BAFI-951798 format. One line per 3 residues: number of its first residue (from 1); their letters; for each residue x, y, z of N, C-alpha, C. Coordinates in steps of 0.2 Angstrom, whole numbers, padded with zeros to 4 digits. Example, Ala and Ser with C-alpha at 12.3 -4.5 7.8 and 13.67 -1.06 7.14 Angstrom:
1) AS) 0066:-0028:0039:0062:-0022:0039:0066:-0016:0039  0064:-0011:0035:0068:-0005:0036:0064:0000:0039
This chain:
1) MGH) 0519:0458:0430:0526:0456:0430:0527:0449:0435  0533:0446:0434:0532:0440:0439:0536:0440:0445  0537:0434:0448:0542:0433:0453:0547:0427:0453
4) GRG) 0552:0427:0456:0556:0422:0459:0558:0423:0466  0565:0421:0468:0567:0421:0475:0573:0423:0474  0575:0428:0480:0582:0430:0481:0581:0436:0485
7) RTP) 0588:0438:0487:0589:0445:0490:0595:0448:0488  0595:0455:0488:0601:0458:0486:0604:0461:0492  0609:0465:0493:0611:0468:0500:0606:0473:0501
10) AVT) 0606:0473:0508:0601:0479:0511:0603:0486:0509  0598:0491:0508:0599:0497:0508:0601:0500:0515  0606:0503:0516:0609:0506:0523:0610:0512:0523
13) SVA) 0610:0517:0517:0611:0523:0518:0604:0527:0520  0604:0531:0524:0598:0536:0526:0598:0543:0524  0604:0544:0520:0606:0551:0519:0599:0554:0514
16) TPA) 0599:0560:0514:0594:0563:0510:0598:0568:0505  0596:0569:0499:0599:0575:0495:0599:0582:0498  0603:0585:0497:0602:0592:0498:0599:0596:0493
19) RDN) 0596:0602:0495:0592:0606:0491:0594:0613:0492  0596:0616:0486:0596:0623:0488:0589:0627:0487  0588:0633:0488:0583:0637:0489:0580:0640:0483
22) GPM) 0584:0639:0477:0582:0643:0472:0585:0649:0470  0584:0652:0464:0587:0658:0462:0584:0663:0467  0587:0669:0468:0584:0674:0472:0580:0679:0468
25) DAV) 0574:0681:0470:0569:0686:0468:0573:0693:0467  0573:0696:0461:0577:0702:0461:0573:0707:0464  0567:0707:0465:0563:0713:0468:0562:0713:0475
28) DGR) 0562:0708:0480:0561:0708:0486:0565:0703:0490  0571:0701:0486:0575:0697:0490:0574:0689:0491  0567:0687:0491:0565:0681:0494:0566:0676:0488
31) PEP) 0567:0669:0489:0569:0664:0484:0562:0663:0480  0564:0662:0473:0557:0660:0471:0555:0653:0472  0549:0651:0470:0547:0646:0471:0552:0640:0467
34) GPE) 0553:0635:0470:0557:0629:0466:0552:0624:0465  0555:0619:0461:0550:0614:0459:0547:0610:0464  0541:0606:0463:0539:0603:0469:0542:0598:0471
37) PDP) 0544:0596:0479:0547:0590:0480:0545:0584:0478  0550:0580:0477:0549:0573:0475:0548:0569:0481  0541:0566:0481:0540:0562:0487:0544:0556:0488
40) HDD) 0547:0553:0483:0551:0547:0483:0558:0549:0486  0560:0556:0487:0565:0557:0492:0565:0557:0498  0559:0554:0500:0557:0554:0508:0560:0546:0510
43) FPI) 0562:0543:0504:0564:0536:0507:0572:0536:0506  0575:0531:0509:0583:0532:0509:0586:0531:0501  0591:0535:0500:0595:0535:0496:0596:0527:0492
46) GFF) 0594:0526:0485:0596:0519:0483:0589:0515:0484  0584:0516:0488:0578:0513:0490:0574:0511:0483  0575:0515:0478:0570:0513:0471:0575:0510:0466
49) TRV) 0582:0509:0467:0587:0506:0462:0586:0498:0462  0588:0496:0457:0588:0488:0457:0595:0485:0454  0596:0480:0455:0603:0476:0453:0602:0476:0445
52) DES) 0597:0475:0441:0597:0475:0435:0593:0481:0433  0597:0486:0431:0594:0493:0428:0592:0493:0421  0594:0487:0417:0592:0485:0410:0586:0487:0408
55) PDE) 0583:0489:0403:0577:0492:0401:0572:0485:0402  0567:0486:0406:0562:0482:0407:0559:0478:0401  0558:0481:0396:0555:0478:0389:0559:0472:0388
58) VFY) 0565:0472:0389:0571:0467:0387:0568:0461:0392  0569:0462:0398:0568:0457:0404:0561:0454:0403  0556:0457:0401:0550:0454:0401:0547:0452:0393
61) EPD) 0552:0453:0390:0551:0450:0382:0549:0443:0382  0552:0438:0385:0550:0431:0385:0544:0430:0389  0541:0425:0385:0533:0424:0388:0534:0420:0394
64) RFV) 0530:0421:0399:0530:0418:0406:0522:0416:0407  0520:0410:0404:0513:0408:0405:0513:0405:0412  0515:0407:0416:0515:0404:0424:0511:0409:0428
67) THI) 0509:0406:0434:0507:0410:0440:0513:0410:0444  0514:0417:0448:0520:0418:0451:0518:0418:0459  0513:0415:0461:0511:0413:0468:0507:0407:0467
70) DDR) 0508:0403:0473:0503:0396:0473:0497:0396:0473  0493:0391:0471:0486:0391:0470:0482:0394:0476  0485:0393:0483:0481:0395:0489:0480:0403:0488
73) AVQ) 0486:0406:0487:0487:0414:0487:0484:0416:0480  0483:0413:0474:0479:0414:0468:0472:0415:0471  0469:0409:0474:0462:0410:0476:0461:0415:0481
76) TVG) 0465:0417:0486:0464:0421:0490:0464:0428:0486  0467:0430:0483:0467:0436:0478:0460:0437:0475  0457:0431:0472:0450:0432:0470:0445:0433:0476
79) RLY) 0446:0429:0482:0441:0431:0486:0441:0438:0490  0447:0440:0490:0448:0447:0492:0444:0452:0487  0446:0451:0480:0442:0456:0476:0435:0455:0477
82) RQL) 0432:0449:0479:0424:0448:0479:0423:0452:0486  0426:0451:0491:0425:0454:0497:0424:0460:0497  0430:0464:0492:0430:0471:0493:0425:0474:0486
85) GID) 0421:0470:0483:0416:0472:0479:0418:0475:0473  0423:0472:0470:0426:0474:0464:0426:0469:0458  0423:0462:0460:0423:0458:0454:0416:0459:0451
88) GED) 0415:0454:0446:0409:0454:0442:0402:0454:0446  0402:0452:0452:0396:0450:0454:0393:0457:0458  0399:0461:0459:0396:0467:0462:0396:0473:0456
91) SAG) 0397:0479:0459:0396:0485:0455:0402:0489:0453  0407:0488:0453:0414:0491:0452:0413:0493:0444  0410:0489:0440:0409:0490:0432:0417:0489:0430
94) AVL) 0419:0495:0426:0426:0494:0423:0431:0494:0429  0436:0489:0428:0442:0489:0432:0448:0489:0427  0454:0492:0430:0460:0493:0427:0465:0488:0431
97) DLM) 0467:0483:0428:0472:0478:0431:0480:0481:0429  0483:0483:0433:0490:0485:0432:0495:0480:0431  0500:0481:0428:0505:0477:0428:0503:0469:0428
100) SSW) 0499:0468:0423:0495:0462:0422:0498:0459:0418  0495:0451:0416:0498:0446:0412:0494:0442:0409  0494:0436:0408:0490:0431:0404:0484:0430:0409
103) VSH) 0484:0431:0415:0478:0429:0420:0477:0435:0425  0471:0437:0426:0469:0441:0432:0465:0435:0436  0465:0438:0443:0463:0433:0447:0456:0434:0450
106) FLT) 0452:0437:0446:0445:0438:0448:0441:0431:0448  0437:0431:0453:0433:0424:0453:0427:0425:0447  0425:0430:0447:0420:0432:0441:0423:0438:0438
109) PPS) 0425:0439:0432:0427:0445:0430:0422:0451:0430  0425:0457:0430:0420:0462:0430:0418:0463:0423  0413:0468:0423:0409:0469:0416:0414:0471:0412
112) ELV) 0419:0474:0413:0424:0477:0409:0431:0478:0412  0435:0473:0410:0442:0473:0413:0447:0474:0408  0450:0480:0409:0457:0482:0405:0462:0481:0408
115) VLG) 0467:0478:0405:0474:0475:0407:0479:0478:0404  0484:0481:0409:0490:0485:0407:0496:0481:0409  0500:0480:0404:0507:0476:0406:0512:0477:0401
118) MNE) 0518:0473:0402:0523:0473:0397:0523:0469:0391  0520:0462:0391:0521:0457:0387:0514:0456:0383  0514:0458:0376:0508:0459:0372:0504:0452:0371
121) REL) 0509:0447:0370:0506:0440:0370:0502:0437:0376  0506:0439:0381:0502:0436:0387:0496:0440:0389  0496:0447:0387:0489:0451:0389:0484:0449:0383
124) RAN) 0486:0447:0378:0481:0445:0373:0477:0438:0374  0482:0435:0379:0478:0428:0381:0475:0429:0387  0474:0435:0390:0470:0435:0397:0463:0435:0394
127) RQA) 0459:0430:0396:0453:0428:0394:0447:0432:0398  0449:0436:0403:0445:0439:0407:0445:0446:0405  0449:0448:0401:0451:0454:0398:0446:0457:0393
130) RAY) 0444:0463:0392:0441:0465:0387:0446:0470:0382  0450:0472:0385:0455:0476:0381:0462:0475:0385  0466:0478:0381:0474:0478:0384:0478:0484:0382
133) VVQ) 0483:0486:0386:0487:0490:0384:0495:0489:0385  0499:0489:0381:0506:0487:0383:0510:0494:0385  0512:0494:0390:0515:0500:0393:0520:0498:0398
136) DLN) 0526:0501:0399:0531:0501:0404:0531:0507:0409  0528:0506:0415:0525:0510:0420:0532:0514:0423  0537:0510:0422:0544:0512:0425:0547:0517:0420
139) ADP) 0546:0517:0413:0548:0522:0408:0543:0527:0408  0536:0527:0409:0531:0531:0408:0526:0530:0412  0525:0534:0419:0520:0531:0423:0513:0535:0422
142) HLP) 0513:0539:0416:0506:0542:0414:0502:0537:0411  0496:0537:0414:0491:0531:0411:0487:0535:0405  0486:0531:0399:0483:0533:0394:0475:0533:0395
145) FPD) 0471:0535:0400:0465:0535:0401:0462:0541:0402  0456:0544:0401:0454:0550:0404:0452:0550:0412  0451:0555:0416:0449:0555:0422:0443:0551:0423
148) DRF) 0443:0548:0429:0437:0544:0431:0435:0539:0427  0439:0536:0423:0437:0531:0418:0436:0524:0421  0438:0523:0427:0437:0516:0431:0434:0516:0436
151) GAA) 0430:0510:0439:0427:0511:0445:0433:0508:0451  0437:0504:0448:0442:0501:0452:0448:0500:0448  0454:0499:0453:0460:0496:0449:0463:0491:0454
154) TCC) 0467:0487:0452:0471:0482:0455:0479:0482:0452  0483:0480:0457:0490:0478:0455:0492:0472:0459  0493:0466:0456:0494:0459:0458:0502:0458:0459
157) VSI) 0504:0457:0465:0510:0455:0465:0515:0458:0460  0515:0465:0460:0520:0469:0456:0521:0476:0458  0518:0478:0464:0519:0486:0466:0527:0486:0468
160) DYL) 0531:0481:0470:0537:0480:0471:0543:0482:0466  0540:0481:0460:0544:0482:0454:0544:0490:0451  0540:0494:0455:0539:0501:0452:0545:0505:0455
163) VRP) 0548:0509:0451:0553:0513:0454:0551:0520:0455  0545:0522:0452:0541:0528:0455:0535:0526:0456  0533:0521:0461:0526:0520:0463:0522:0525:0465
166) IDV) 0524:0530:0468:0520:0537:0470:0517:0540:0464  0521:0541:0459:0518:0544:0453:0513:0539:0450  0514:0533:0451:0510:0528:0446:0502:0528:0451
169) LRE) 0503:0528:0457:0498:0529:0461:0492:0536:0460  0497:0542:0459:0494:0547:0458:0489:0546:0452  0492:0543:0446:0488:0543:0440:0483:0539:0441
172) VAR) 0484:0533:0445:0478:0529:0446:0472:0533:0450  0474:0537:0455:0469:0541:0458:0465:0545:0453  0468:0547:0447:0465:0552:0443:0461:0549:0438
175) VVR) 0462:0542:0437:0458:0538:0432:0453:0534:0436  0452:0533:0442:0448:0528:0446:0443:0534:0449  0437:0533:0448:0432:0537:0450:0431:0538:0458
178) PGG) 0430:0545:0461:0430:0545:0469:0426:0539:0472  0429:0536:0477:0425:0530:0481:0428:0525:0478  0431:0523:0472:0434:0517:0469:0439:0514:0473
181) LVV) 0440:0508:0474:0446:0505:0477:0452:0504:0472  0457:0505:0475:0464:0503:0471:0467:0498:0476  0468:0492:0474:0470:0487:0478:0477:0484:0476
184) CTF) 0482:0484:0480:0488:0480:0478:0490:0475:0482  0491:0469:0480:0493:0463:0483:0499:0461:0481  0503:0457:0487:0510:0455:0486:0511:0450:0490
187) SNR) 0516:0446:0489:0518:0440:0492:0526:0441:0494  0530:0435:0495:0536:0436:0496:0541:0433:0492  0538:0433:0485:0542:0431:0479:0542:0436:0475
190) CFP) 0549:0436:0471:0550:0441:0466:0555:0439:0461  0557:0442:0457:0563:0442:0453:0568:0446:0456  0573:0443:0460:0577:0449:0464:0581:0454:0460
193) TKV) 0583:0452:0454:0586:0457:0451:0583:0463:0448  0576:0462:0448:0571:0467:0445:0567:0472:0451  0567:0469:0456:0562:0471:0461:0567:0477:0465
196) IRG) 0564:0483:0467:0568:0487:0471:0572:0486:0477  0578:0489:0477:0582:0486:0482:0578:0487:0489  0576:0492:0490:0572:0494:0496:0566:0489:0498
199) WLA) 0563:0486:0494:0558:0480:0495:0562:0474:0499  0567:0473:0497:0572:0467:0499:0575:0468:0506  0576:0475:0508:0579:0477:0513:0574:0476:0520
202) ITE) 0568:0477:0519:0562:0477:0524:0559:0470:0525  0556:0470:0531:0551:0464:0532:0545:0464:0529  0541:0458:0529:0535:0458:0526:0530:0463:0528
205) EQR) 0530:0463:0534:0525:0468:0538:0526:0476:0536  0534:0477:0536:0536:0483:0534:0534:0484:0527  0533:0480:0523:0532:0481:0515:0524:0483:0515
208) CHT) 0519:0482:0520:0513:0484:0520:0513:0491:0523  0517:0494:0527:0518:0500:0530:0521:0504:0523  0526:0501:0520:0528:0505:0514:0524:0507:0508
211) VGR) 0518:0501:0507:0513:0503:0501:0508:0507:0504  0507:0507:0511:0501:0512:0513:0505:0519:0514  0512:0520:0514:0514:0526:0514:0515:0529:0507
214) YFR) 0516:0524:0502:0514:0526:0494:0508:0529:0493  0503:0527:0496:0496:0529:0494:0496:0537:0498  0497:0536:0504:0498:0543:0507:0501:0549:0504
217) LAG) 0507:0547:0502:0511:0552:0498:0510:0554:0492  0505:0549:0488:0502:0551:0481:0497:0555:0483  0494:0555:0488:0487:0559:0488:0481:0557:0484
220) GYD) 0475:0560:0486:0470:0558:0483:0466:0552:0485  0468:0549:0491:0466:0543:0494:0464:0545:0500  0458:0540:0503:0457:0539:0510:0463:0535:0513
223) EPM) 0461:0534:0519:0467:0531:0523:0468:0524:0521  0474:0522:0520:0474:0515:0517:0473:0509:0522  0471:0503:0520:0470:0497:0524:0475:0493:0522
226) AAL) 0477:0489:0527:0482:0482:0525:0479:0476:0529  0480:0470:0525:0479:0464:0529:0483:0459:0527  0484:0454:0530:0488:0447:0529:0481:0443:0527
229) CTP) 0481:0441:0522:0475:0438:0519:0475:0430:0520  0480:0427:0520:0481:0420:0521:0483:0418:0529  0481:0413:0531:0482:0412:0539:0489:0413:0541
232) AGT) 0491:0417:0545:0498:0417:0548:0501:0410:0550  0508:0410:0549:0511:0404:0551:0510:0397:0548  0507:0397:0541:0504:0391:0538:0508:0391:0532
235) PGD) 0509:0385:0530:0513:0383:0523:0510:0386:0517  0515:0388:0513:0513:0391:0507:0515:0398:0507  0513:0402:0500:0514:0408:0499:0509:0413:0503
238) PLY) 0512:0417:0507:0507:0423:0510:0505:0427:0506  0499:0430:0507:0496:0435:0503:0494:0441:0507  0498:0447:0506:0496:0452:0509:0492:0458:0504
241) AVW) 0489:0463:0507:0485:0466:0503:0485:0474:0506  0486:0479:0502:0486:0485:0504:0480:0489:0499  0475:0491:0502:0470:0496:0497:0468:0502:0501
244) AAV) 0466:0506:0496:0463:0513:0498:0458:0515:0492  0452:0519:0495:0447:0522:0491:0449:0528:0489  0448:0530:0482:0449:0536:0480:0445:0542:0483
247) SGG) 0448:0547:0485:0444:0552:0491:0439:0554:0486  0434:0555:0491:0428:0560:0487:0422:0554:0487  0423:0548:0487:0417:0545:0488:0413:0544:0494
250) AGG) 0407:0542:0494:0402:0542:0500:0404:0536:0504  0405:0539:0510:0407:0534:0515:0413:0531:0516  0418:0533:0512:0424:0532:0512:0427:0526:0508
253) GSG) 0423:0522:0506:0424:0516:0501:0429:0511:0502  0430:0509:0509:0435:0506:0511:0434:0498:0511  0428:0496:0509:0426:0490:0509:0424:0487:0515
256) EGS) 0420:0481:0515:0418:0478:0522:0423:0474:0525  0423:0472:0532:0428:0467:0534:0435:0469:0532  0438:0475:0533:0443:0476:0529:0449:0478:0534
259) GEG) 0449:0474:0539:0456:0474:0543:0458:0480:0547  0464:0481:0548:0466:0488:0551:0468:0492:0546  0471:0499:0549:0474:0504:0546:0480:0501:0543
262) SDG) 0485:0503:0538:0491:0501:0537:0497:0501:0541  0496:0503:0548:0501:0504:0554:0500:0497:0556  0494:0492:0555:0494:0486:0558:0491:0481:0552
265) VGA) 0493:0475:0553:0491:0471:0548:0486:0467:0550  0479:0468:0548:0474:0463:0550:0473:0458:0546  0467:0454:0546:0466:0447:0543:0458:0447:0541
268) PDT) 0456:0450:0535:0450:0448:0534:0448:0441:0532  0442:0439:0532:0440:0433:0531:0440:0432:0524  0445:0429:0520:0446:0427:0514:0446:0419:0514
271) AG) 0445:0416:0519:0447:0408:0519:0443:0404:0515  0437:0407:0513:0432:0403:0509:0427:0400:0513
């Protein structure tokens, strides 16, 4: 998915929806177990709504053969992937690129790159990909892959468009092998009518905290890490990253030189 610039009114409501205790058990008077709580309800009402709630397949039907961040940020994504050990020079093997397009930003593509996105013509043009899947994750967050299918997953400048990001990250944890990294990168650019309102209501650093919170609420991950990967205060698009290893891998799998936890924004050496 791509990006433009702009803002919508901030989300100001902090109320949470009321929940009842479910029907009473006829035997001992205790309430029957209700449905699992929805972790998205931990966010303010309206956080995951958008200005344009029309079907995403309509919005993404036109081809956009452009990059949505500047050249420096694009190169920084590739260097980050290499530093974290998920590009072709290392051992991630099969990698899933979520919400992808005509270009993935690996310096050297992994041995098997599967791209999933909305526009089939763009996906077919991705020269780094070995296979593609057309799917709207806002309509269906279930991933059409078996458990432990991939060694890593990426989501480049698109996490801010998901209306149920925690559901998607749960699915990603299912299809990525234990110890594999899931890497989300983002900047300060977006299509303002399609990004969730909550994203536009918070600062850039708070967005790192928010994505880290998505990982924690999804479960199945080690503690997420966050970094500002471009030099602070310099011209050009900033590039932020939040990533976490799927739980169960040896040594936690957070990558080397990986900055701070997601409660603080560090800066790994991706300057080249």
